[in-house]
C-alpha positions as CSV (number, residue, x, y, z in Angstrom):
1,M,-24.7,-8.2,5.4
2,S,-22.2,-8.3,2.4
3,A,-24.5,-6.0,0.4
4,H,-24.2,-3.4,3.2
5,T,-20.5,-2.9,3.5
6,D,-18.1,-0.5,1.8
7,A,-15.2,-2.9,2.4
8,K,-12.6,-3.2,-0.4
9,H,-12.3,-6.9,0.1
10,L,-14.9,-9.3,1.3
11,C,-13.9,-12.9,2.1
12,Y,-16.1,-15.8,2.9
13,V,-14.5,-18.7,4.7
14,T,-16.1,-22.1,4.7
15,L,-15.3,-25.7,5.4
16,N,-17.8,-26.7,2.8
17,P,-16.4,-26.1,-0.7
18,N,-19.8,-26.7,-2.2
19,H,-21.6,-24.0,-0.1
20,V,-23.9,-22.1,-2.5
21,V,-23.1,-18.6,-1.2
22,V,-19.4,-19.2,-1.2
23,R,-19.4,-20.7,-4.7
24,A,-21.3,-17.7,-6.0
25,H,-18.9,-15.4,-4.2
26,I,-15.9,-17.1,-5.7
27,R,-17.4,-16.7,-9.2
28,A,-18.0,-13.0,-8.5
29,R,-15.1,-11.9,-6.2
30,P,-12.8,-14.8,-5.4
31,R,-10.9,-15.2,-2.2
32,L,-10.5,-18.5,-0.1
33,R,-12.0,-21.9,0.6
34,L,-11.1,-25.3,1.9
35,E,-11.0,-28.0,-0.9
36,A,-10.2,-31.6,-1.2
37,G,-6.7,-32.0,-2.6
38,V,-4.5,-34.8,-3.7
39,N,-2.8,-35.1,-0.2
40,G,-5.8,-34.1,1.9
41,Q,-7.8,-30.9,2.5
42,M,-6.2,-27.8,1.0
43,I,-6.6,-24.1,1.9
44,T,-7.0,-22.4,-1.5
45,L,-6.9,-18.7,-2.1
46,Y,-8.6,-17.3,-5.2
47,D,-7.6,-14.2,-7.1
48,K,-8.8,-14.8,-10.7
49,A,-7.2,-18.2,-10.4
50,P,-6.9,-20.8,-7.6
51,H,-3.7,-20.6,-5.5
52,P,-3.2,-23.6,-3.2
53,A,-1.9,-22.2,0.0
54,H,-1.3,-25.2,2.2
55,V,-2.5,-28.7,3.0
56,T,-4.3,-28.6,6.4
57,H,-2.7,-31.7,7.9
58,L,0.7,-30.1,7.6
59,I,-0.2,-27.0,9.7
60,P,1.0,-27.9,13.2
61,A,-1.9,-26.3,15.1
62,T,-4.4,-28.4,13.2
63,L,-3.2,-31.7,14.8
64,E,-2.9,-33.3,11.3
65,G,-6.1,-31.7,10.1
66,R,-8.2,-33.0,12.9
67,A,-8.6,-29.8,14.9
68,M,-11.1,-28.1,12.7
69,H,-11.3,-25.0,14.8
70,N,-7.6,-24.4,14.1
71,V,-8.2,-25.2,10.4
72,Q,-10.8,-22.4,10.5
73,N,-8.3,-20.1,12.3
74,A,-5.7,-20.8,9.7
75,M,-8.2,-20.1,7.0
76,F,-9.2,-16.7,8.5
77,A,-5.5,-15.8,9.0
78,A,-4.7,-16.6,5.4
79,A,-7.8,-14.7,4.2
80,L,-6.8,-11.6,6.1
81,A,-3.2,-11.8,5.0
82,F,-4.2,-12.3,1.4
83,S,-6.7,-9.3,1.6
84,L,-3.8,-7.2,2.9
85,D,-1.8,-8.1,-0.2
86,I,0.7,-10.3,1.8
87,K,2.6,-12.4,-0.7
88,L,1.5,-16.0,-1.1
89,D,4.9,-17.4,-0.1
90,A,4.8,-15.5,3.2
91,I,1.3,-16.8,3.8
92,R,2.5,-20.4,3.1
93,Q,5.4,-19.9,5.5
94,A,3.2,-18.6,8.2
95,L,0.8,-21.6,7.8
96,R,3.7,-24.0,8.0
97,T,4.7,-22.6,11.4
98,F,1.2,-21.9,12.8
99,D,1.2,-23.9,16.0
100,R,-0.9,-24.0,19.1
101,P,0.5,-22.8,22.5
102,S,2.6,-25.3,24.3
103,S,0.5,-27.4,26.7
104,R,3.5,-27.8,29.0
105,R,3.6,-25.6,32.1
106,R,6.5,-23.1,32.1
107,G,9.0,-23.6,34.9
108,A,7.7,-27.0,35.8
């Protein structure tokens, strides 16, 4: 489908940093992927060079990196923000505060 879009930015998001399509995409038009970092998995944005955005286990909604569906949600949010030219510091701040809804019932 990527060959059939007129989109200015195209972003693949993957939990597998060795994915063949994503690696080829990063070489051609870099954007974002999840990588192994010194302190755990790192969401990394690419724009001619890698820009580490945030370690996944420090994003509150990921439950210390175990809630992979929220790791993916954080990756998509970061990719969209980056594609909209949101500054990297603002993306990092948003990831630091990205949390899941409270499980407590209101008014109880």
